[in-house]
N, C-alpha and C positions, 0 to 999 in steps of 0.2 A: 264697140266703136273705134275707128282707128285714129289714132294720136299723131300729129304732124309736129316736127320741129326743124327749124332752120338753125343756123349756128348761133345767133343772137339769141333766139329763146332757149335753146339748149344750156348755153353759159348763164343765162340768167334764172334758169330753172334750180338752182343750187347756189348756196351762199359760203362764203368762206367764214370760217370762225377761227379767231387768233389761238394759234398753239393746238391745232385739232386737224382731224381728216375727217371730213363728212362725206357720207354715201348716200346715194338715191337709188334704190333698185328701179330700173325702168321694166325691165322683163326678167321673168325667172320661169324657166321650162325645164322639162326634163332632159332636152338636149342642148342646154346652153343659157346663159345669163347676160343680159346687159345691165351695167352699173355705172352711174355716174359718181366721179369722186372731186371734191375740191380739198386740197391741200393748202395748208397755210405754208408760208415759207420756211425751208429747212425740216419739214416733217417729212417721215420717211416709212417705209416698209421695209424690214429686214428682209435678207435673201431667203428665199422658200421656193420650192418646186412645185410645179402644177401638173398633173398628167394629161392636161388638155390645153391646145393651143389658144392663143388670144391676141386680140388685136387692139392695139391702144391708139385712139384718136386724141390728139392734144387739143382742147377745146379753147384753153388760155393757159398763158405762161410758159414754164420751160422746167423740163424734169431731166434728171439724169437717171437713166435705167441701165442696170448692168445685167447683162446676160452671159452666163457663162463667165464671169468676172471681167467682162469687156463693156467698158461705158459707153453708152450712146446718149447723146443729147437730143430730146425731141422738144421741137418749139411748136407754139402756136400753128394750127392747120395742118400739121405732119401726123402720118400714121407709122406705126411702129408693129411688125408681126413679132409675136414672140412664140418661139417653138415649145411644144411641150417636152416635159422632163429635162430641161437644163436651168440649174440655178437662176433665179433673178431677183432683182431688190432694185428699190427705187429711192429717189430724194428729190423732193421739190425745190429747185434753185431760185425760184421766185415763187408768189402765190401760183398755184396752178389747178387747172379743172381738166380732167381726162375722161374719156367714155371707155370703158373697158367690156369688150365682147370676149366672152369665153364660150368655146364651142367645144361640147361634150362628144 
Protein backbone atom coordinates (compact mmCIF):
# COMPACT_ATOMS: atom_id res chain seq x y z
CA UNK A 1 0.00 0.00 0.00
CA UNK A 2 1.29 3.46 -0.85
CA UNK A 3 2.06 5.95 1.93
CA UNK A 4 1.41 9.63 1.41
CA UNK A 5 3.20 12.44 3.28
CA UNK A 6 2.58 16.15 3.17
CA UNK A 7 5.03 18.60 4.76
CA UNK A 8 3.32 18.66 8.18
CA UNK A 9 2.81 14.89 8.33
CA UNK A 10 6.46 14.38 7.42
CA UNK A 11 7.60 16.74 10.20
CA UNK A 12 5.26 15.16 12.72
CA UNK A 13 6.30 11.58 11.94
CA UNK A 14 9.53 11.92 13.96
CA UNK A 15 10.14 13.64 17.29
CA UNK A 16 13.11 15.48 18.72
CA UNK A 17 15.04 13.99 21.61
CA UNK A 18 17.26 16.30 23.65
CA UNK A 19 20.97 15.74 23.00
CA UNK A 20 20.31 13.15 20.28
CA UNK A 21 19.92 12.41 16.62
CA UNK A 22 16.84 10.32 15.85
CA UNK A 23 16.36 8.54 12.52
CA UNK A 24 13.42 6.85 10.83
CA UNK A 25 13.98 4.83 7.70
CA UNK A 26 11.16 5.36 5.22
CA UNK A 27 12.50 3.30 2.30
CA UNK A 28 15.47 0.95 2.03
CA UNK A 29 16.05 -0.54 -1.41
CA UNK A 30 19.13 -1.88 -3.21
CA UNK A 31 19.26 1.28 -5.34
CA UNK A 32 18.84 3.82 -2.52
CA UNK A 33 17.43 4.86 0.84
CA UNK A 34 15.15 7.57 2.18
CA UNK A 35 15.65 8.42 5.85
CA UNK A 36 14.09 11.10 8.04
CA UNK A 37 16.31 12.58 10.76
CA UNK A 38 15.56 14.78 13.79
CA UNK A 39 18.61 16.58 15.24
CA UNK A 40 18.66 18.29 18.60
CA UNK A 41 20.29 21.74 18.46
CA UNK A 42 24.09 21.54 18.10
CA UNK A 43 24.09 17.81 17.26
CA UNK A 44 26.34 16.98 14.34
CA UNK A 45 27.68 14.29 12.05
CA UNK A 46 31.43 14.39 11.55
CA UNK A 47 32.87 14.81 8.11
CA UNK A 48 32.62 11.68 5.99
CA UNK A 49 32.50 10.66 2.34
CA UNK A 50 29.86 8.67 0.50
CA UNK A 51 30.24 7.07 -2.93
CA UNK A 52 26.62 8.04 -3.65
CA UNK A 53 24.84 11.28 -4.46
CA UNK A 54 22.36 12.47 -1.85
CA UNK A 55 19.55 15.00 -1.66
CA UNK A 56 18.69 16.76 1.61
CA UNK A 57 15.23 18.28 2.10
CA UNK A 58 15.13 20.43 5.23
CA UNK A 59 11.71 19.73 6.74
CA UNK A 60 12.26 21.92 9.82
CA UNK A 61 14.92 24.15 11.33
CA UNK A 62 18.33 25.18 10.09
CA UNK A 63 21.50 23.21 9.48
CA UNK A 64 25.03 23.98 8.37
CA UNK A 65 26.29 21.41 5.89
CA UNK A 66 29.93 21.58 4.86
CA UNK A 67 30.69 20.09 1.47
CA UNK A 68 34.35 19.96 0.57
CA UNK A 69 35.01 22.33 3.48
CA UNK A 70 32.56 24.98 2.18
CA UNK A 71 29.65 25.71 4.56
CA UNK A 72 26.10 25.90 3.22
CA UNK A 73 23.19 26.95 5.45
CA UNK A 74 20.03 24.98 4.64
CA UNK A 75 16.71 26.20 6.08
CA UNK A 76 13.16 24.85 6.29
CA UNK A 77 11.76 24.12 2.85
CA UNK A 78 15.13 24.17 1.08
CA UNK A 79 16.80 21.34 -0.83
CA UNK A 80 20.53 20.67 -1.15
CA UNK A 81 22.14 18.18 -3.55
CA UNK A 82 25.34 16.64 -2.20
CA UNK A 83 27.72 15.15 -4.78
CA UNK A 84 29.28 11.73 -4.39
CA UNK A 85 32.88 11.32 -3.18
CA UNK A 86 33.14 14.83 -1.68
CA UNK A 87 33.67 15.00 2.11
CA UNK A 88 30.69 16.44 3.96
CA UNK A 89 29.59 16.94 7.55
CA UNK A 90 26.73 18.75 9.23
CA UNK A 91 25.64 20.56 12.37
CA UNK A 92 22.15 21.50 13.50
CA UNK A 93 22.04 25.27 14.13
CA UNK A 94 18.59 24.79 15.69
CA UNK A 95 16.44 21.75 16.19
CA UNK A 96 16.30 20.40 12.66
CA UNK A 97 14.50 17.69 10.72
CA UNK A 98 15.81 16.58 7.36
CA UNK A 99 14.81 14.02 4.80
CA UNK A 100 17.86 12.37 3.22
CA UNK A 101 17.50 10.60 -0.12
CA UNK A 102 20.58 8.60 -1.12
CA UNK A 103 20.77 7.26 -4.65
CA UNK A 104 23.13 4.37 -5.34
